[in-house]
C-alpha positions in Angstrom: 142.4 109.0 154.3 146.5 109.9 155.1 147.6 109.8 158.4 148.6 113.3 160.7 151.0 114.1 163.0 148.6 113.5 165.7 148.3 110.3 164.7 151.9 108.7 164.5 152.4 110.8 167.8 149.5 108.8 169.7 150.7 105.8 168.4 154.6 106.1 169.2 153.0 106.8 172.7 150.5 103.8 173.1 152.5 101.0 170.8 156.1 101.6 171.7 157.2 99.9 174.8 160.0 101.3 174.8 158.6 105.2 175.0 155.5 104.2 177.1 158.4 103.2 179.7 160.0 106.0 179.5 157.4 108.3 180.1 156.4 106.1 182.9 159.9 106.0 185.1 159.9 109.7 184.7 155.9 110.1 186.3 154.5 109.6 189.3 152.5 106.7 190.9 148.9 107.8 190.2 150.4 109.9 186.5 151.3 105.6 186.0 147.7 104.7 186.7 145.9 107.6 184.3 148.7 107.5 181.7 147.6 103.5 181.6 144.0 104.1 181.6 144.2 106.6 178.7 146.9 104.5 177.0 144.8 102.0 175.7 141.0 103.9 175.2 144.4 105.7 172.4 144.9 102.6 171.3 141.1 101.5 170.8 140.6 104.7 169.1 143.7 103.9 166.4 142.9 100.7 165.3 139.2 103.0 165.0 140.8 105.8 163.0 140.1 104.8 159.0 136.5 103.6 160.0 134.0 106.0 159.1 132.2 108.6 161.0 128.5 108.7 160.9 126.6 111.7 161.6 122.8 112.1 161.6 121.1 115.5 160.9 117.7 115.7 162.2 115.4 118.5 162.9 112.2 120.4 162.1 111.5 121.6 158.7 113.4 124.9 157.8 115.9 124.1 160.8 119.9 124.8 159.1 120.4 121.0 158.1 121.4 121.6 154.7 123.0 124.5 155.8 124.6 122.6 158.9 125.7 119.5 156.1 127.0 121.8 153.3 129.0 124.1 156.0 130.4 120.6 157.6 131.8 119.7 154.0 133.3 123.3 153.0 131.2 122.9 149.5 127.1 122.6 148.8 126.7 119.3 148.5 122.4 120.0 150.1 120.4 122.6 148.3 119.0 125.1 150.6 116.2 127.0 149.8 113.4 129.3 151.5 111.0 126.7 151.4 111.0 123.1 152.1 113.7 121.6 150.0 115.6 118.4 150.5 112.9 115.3 151.5 114.6 113.0 151.1 117.8 111.0 153.1 121.0 111.7 151.8 124.3 110.0 152.9 127.5 111.3 152.2 130.6 110.1 152.0 133.6 111.3 151.5 135.5 109.3 147.5 137.2 110.4 145.0 135.4 111.7 142.6 132.1 113.4 143.2 129.4 112.0 142.7 125.6 110.8 143.6 123.9 107.3 143.4 120.3 107.7 143.6 118.3 104.5 145.2 115.4 104.0 144.6 111.8 102.8 146.9 112.5 99.7 144.1 116.1 100.0 145.4 117.0 99.8 141.9 120.9 102.7 142.5 121.2 105.4 139.9 124.5 107.3 139.7 124.4 111.1 138.8 126.6 114.2 139.2 125.7 116.6 142.3 123.9 118.4 139.1 121.9 115.9 139.0 121.0 115.3 142.2 120.3 119.0 142.6 117.6 119.2 139.5 115.7 115.6 140.6 115.6 116.6 144.2 114.4 120.5 143.3 111.8 118.6 140.8 110.8 116.6 143.8 110.4 119.1 146.2 106.8 119.8 146.3 105.7 116.3 146.2 
């Protein structure tokens, strides 16, 4: 994942002792305490920057879960319909290729295109 300018600034503030000491010299004691406390929190966040963020979306049938997921991802990865459409657990991850891996109850795996996944989900939506 490409790091942003915000990441670079936060890294500079938390890991560069010279910059940190210069900032602290400009602050009163109360501000220094806050900066020191926040610096440790920022260090922890920066150390976790490249870790995946896991989000669970749960809700009643037809509550808009798939619509929300599609909006978050920016494309149609989860089927949306007038009836119950996605009666499966779906894990979406970022990757270099647009593909789906179906893991069946017997733990066998099958790599599919997104269109093939949509076709299978559509075939099984009523049972």
